[in-house]
Structure formats: structure tokens, C-alpha cells
N, C-alpha and C positions, 0 to 999 in steps of 0.2 A: 135082795142079794141072790146072786146066782150060785149054784153049787160048784165047788172047785173042779169036779170031774167034767162038768160041762164046758168050762172056760179054759181048761188046761191046753187043748190044742190051739185055741185062739191066742193064748199067751205065748205058746211056743212058736207060733208063726212069726212072731217078732223077736223073741229071745234067741231063737236059733240063728239069727243073722246079726246078733250083737247088741240088740236093745237090752237095756238094763231096766228091770222092773223096780219101780218106786212104790212102796206100799204104805208109807207113813207121811204125814205132813212134813216132818223133819227131813226125811229123805228128799222130798221135792225141793224144799227151800234151800237145803244145803247143796245139793247137786247142781241145781240150776244157777245158784249164785256163784258157784266156784267154776263154772264152765265158761270158757272163752266163747265157744259156739255150741249150741245144742238144739236138737230137734226133740220134741216131746209129743207123742201121740196119745190121745185119750182113746183107748181101745174100747170096743163095744161088741156085743153079740149080734148086732143087727146085720142085715144083708149088705148094706153099703160099706160096712167095715170090712167084711169078708171079700166082697167083689171089687171094691174101689180103693178104700183107704189103706189097708195093709199091703196089698200088691203095689199100690202107687208109691207109698213111702219106701218100701223095700227097693223098688226099681230106681227110685230117685238117687239112691246111693251109688249107682253106676255113673259117677260124675267125677271130674277132676277135683272140683271143690265140693266139700261136704262138711257138715258139722263134725266137730271133734267128739261130741258125746251124743249117744242115742238113748233116749229114755221113753218109758211107757208107764201109764197108769191104766187101770181097768175100771171103767164106769160100771156101777152096779155091783162091784166086788170090793175094790179098795176105796171105800168112801172117803176116808180121811185124806188119802193121797190125792184122790180126784178133786176133792174140794180145794185142797191147797194148790193144785195145778190150775184149777179154774180161777182162783184168786189172782194168779200171776197173768191171767189172760184178759183181765179187765181192760178195756170197756166192752169186750165181746161177751155176749150172754152164754151161759153154759150150753154146750152141745156135745153130743157124742155120736159118731166119732168126730174128732177134730185134730188138727195137726198144727203145732206152733213151733216157730223157730225163735230162739233166744240168742242174743249176742251180749256178752258181759252181763248176763242176768236180766237184760231188758228184752221185752217182746218186740220183735222186728217184722214178723210175718205170721199171718194166721189164715188157716183154711177151716172155716166152720162147716158144720154138717151140710148146709145148703150149697156149699162149694164142692162137696164130695158126692152127695146123693144125686144119682142120675148122670154123673160124669164118669168117663172111663178112667181106669187106673193110669193110662198113658197121659191123659190131660193132667191128672193130679201130679204124676211124676214130673212132667215138663214144668208145671208151675213151681214145684219145689226146687227143681234144678236151677231155674231162673233166680229164685230167692237165694239159693246157696251161692251162686255165682256173684250175687250182689253183696251178700253179708258174710260169707265165710272166707 
């Protein structure tokens, strides 16, 4: 587990633009199941989260169509919530960071770490916008 003071700015990078932190398994299952459309990012301390995932998901929101709800869990910090989020992402193996889009509680789009690592935030943003246009 990472110290709270270390991850605070990484959390705020998303919460400052409207992402809601989910910290318990109940938070995850309740919020995702009640959302018509939602994006959920499994945040991480790694460099690809900082350089690619967080900037990409934030930029993707500059789109006519976007998810109604924005959620985040933090891998290595909110273990219970992260485990619950990952259980909703099956059949994809656990990875962080990762970004999932849900429609009516069902997973409809997934970006795993290997889709994020080594790709620009612009590529990630474009991928998410295409998914929003299809599912939102």
C-alpha cells in the first residue's frame, strides 16, 4: 500500500475534473450498476498512468458524447474497491492503469495497461472518444 501523501496529487489529478473516488467494494458495485453510462479508471502510481492514462482520459471528456458518470479506484491503495472493479472487468486480467466503459452496468469497452503503456495520451483519448460515440 502506498502512503496517502504520495498518491494525493495523483488522486486529485482525476477528482479535480469530476471523477468520483470509489473506495469500497460496495461503492463500486452500487455506482456502476446504477449508472446508465460510466467510465472507470484504475489509477496507478506508474509513469504510464501519469503520462498517458490520466491525461488521455481527461482529454477524452472533450467530446459531444461522454459517460454520465466518472469513477476512479486506486490500485495499491484502495484494495477492496480495486478488487471489486476488476471483478466487473472479467474476462480481462487485472492491470493498472486500465480504463473501462460501462453501459447499464455491463462492460462495453476496455483499455488494458498494454493498450496504454507506450501510447500517447492523444491515442488513448481518441480511442475513448470513439467508444463514447458508440456507447454513450
